[in-house]
N, C-alpha and C positions, 0 to 999 in steps of 0.2 A: 542393522542399525536403525533406530527410530529417529526420523528427521526432526530437526528443531521444531517446537511449536506443538507437538503432540501433547494434549493435556488429558487424554482419557486413558485410564489403566485398562488393560485387557480384561474383557468380561464385565466391566462396570456398567451401570445404567440399566435400561430395560425394566420390565415389571413382569408380573406373573405370566403374561401372555406373549412376552418378547424374549427372544433367545439371548439378550444381552448384546453389548456392542461387539462388533467383529474385532478380532486382534490384529494390531499393526504387524506387518511382516507376513501375514497369512493371506491366501486368496480372498478377494472381496466377495461377498455374496452376490449371487446373480440376481438380476431384477429384470422385469419385463413391464414396460410402461407405454404410454402413448404421448406424443408431442402435442403441440396446440392445433395440429391439423388432423390428428387421429392416426398418425403413422406410428406403427409399432416400433418401439426402441428397446434394445436389450443392452446390458453392459458388455456381454460377449461380442456384440456387434461393433463395439468400439475398440477391440483388441488392436494393438498397434499404436494406439493414441492414449496418452494419460488423460484421465477424467476426474474432474472436481464435481462431486455430488453435494449439493447444498440443500438440505431439508428445511422448509419453512412452514409455520403453521397455517397461515391464512393469506390468500391473495388480497391485495388492496389494504392490508392493515398497516398501521404507521411504522411499526418496527421492521416488519418484513419488507415493505417498500423501501424504507431507509437503507436496509442491508443490500437489497438488490440494486438499488440506485448506486450504492458505493461500489458494488461489483462491476456494474455497467461502466462507471466512470473510471475504473481501474482494470478494464478488460485486457489492456496491453500486458499486464503482468501475466496473464494466462496465455495470451496469443504468442508472446515472445518465446515462451517455453513450450509451445505446441500442446497446451492443456486445453481440452474441451470442457467448458463450463456448463453445468446442467443444474437448474434449480428444480426441486421436486416438492410437490404439495399434493394434499388430498383433494384439492378443489377440482371440479370438472374442467375438461380441456377448454370449454368455451370461456369460462371465467379466466383462465390462464391466458388465453389468446387476447382477451380484452385487456387484461393487465399489461401484458407484453407490448400491445399496441399503444396503450395509454402512456407508459413510462419509457418506451423506446428501448425495451430489452432486445438485444440482438443475439443473445445466447439462448440455449434451449430451455424451455419450461416444460417439465414432464408431469403428467397427471397420474397420481397414485389413487385415483378415485375408486377404481374397481379392479380386482377385489380391494375393497377399501383398506388403505394403509398397509398392503402387502410388502411394498418396498421398505417403508419406514419400520415395519416389524422386522424384516430381515436385517436391517441395520441397527436394531435395538433402540430406535428412537420414537417409536409410536407411543403416544399417550392415550391409553385406553379410556381414561376417564373423560378426556376432552374430545377424543376421536380425531386428533390431528398429530402430525409429527412434532417432536421437540426440535429445537434449533441445533441440528447436527450437520457437521460438514466432514466429508471424507475425500481423501486424494488417493486415487487408484492409479498405479503406474501402467505402462503400456502392455505389460504382461498379465494385468488383472490382479496385482498384489496391492493390498492396502498399505499405504505408506505414511498416512497421517490422518488423524481424526481429532475433532473437538466438538464438545457439546456444551452449549451455553444455557444458563438458567432462563426460564420463561421471562420474556419481556426484555432480556438483555441481548443487544446485538453482538455478533461476532466481530473481532478486530480484524481489519484488513491485513495488518502486519503479520498475523498468523499464517494467512494464505501466502504472502510474499515469501516468508521463510520456508514453508512447506514446499512450494513451487520451485524455489531456488535449490532446495536440497535434492530435488530429483536429478539435478545435474545435467 
């Protein structure tokens, strides 16, 4: 069953160099990134805990900052459900660390800097022409299965209510 709020059809999105969006109800693509301190992070390493992956194009940009501040201010939605929130950007870890410190993000910011955009490509949201991720969000359950996804057009922030519905559907 697809949880409420999923707005991306299976296989949609992507471009010639991207595999397309992963299908809800199927295992989520594995990724390997680093956090703001250079510590390696893998999706498999989170098994047993649901994870929300939020891809953003640019650190410090107005729309991305607005989105992450909204998530920061609504972190209880994720915490109550035991969902680990992770923002992913192609910015280097040092920029992400400065951004987290400046805006008080207490959730993980993960760098998809090198190999550049590998995680965004795996999730079908890498914009080859701009070299950045599209605004894609993915909710992965504790067993590693994708349960919800949404991709917003460039410059359009994602709605916090979509996250609330998706997290509530994890049950």
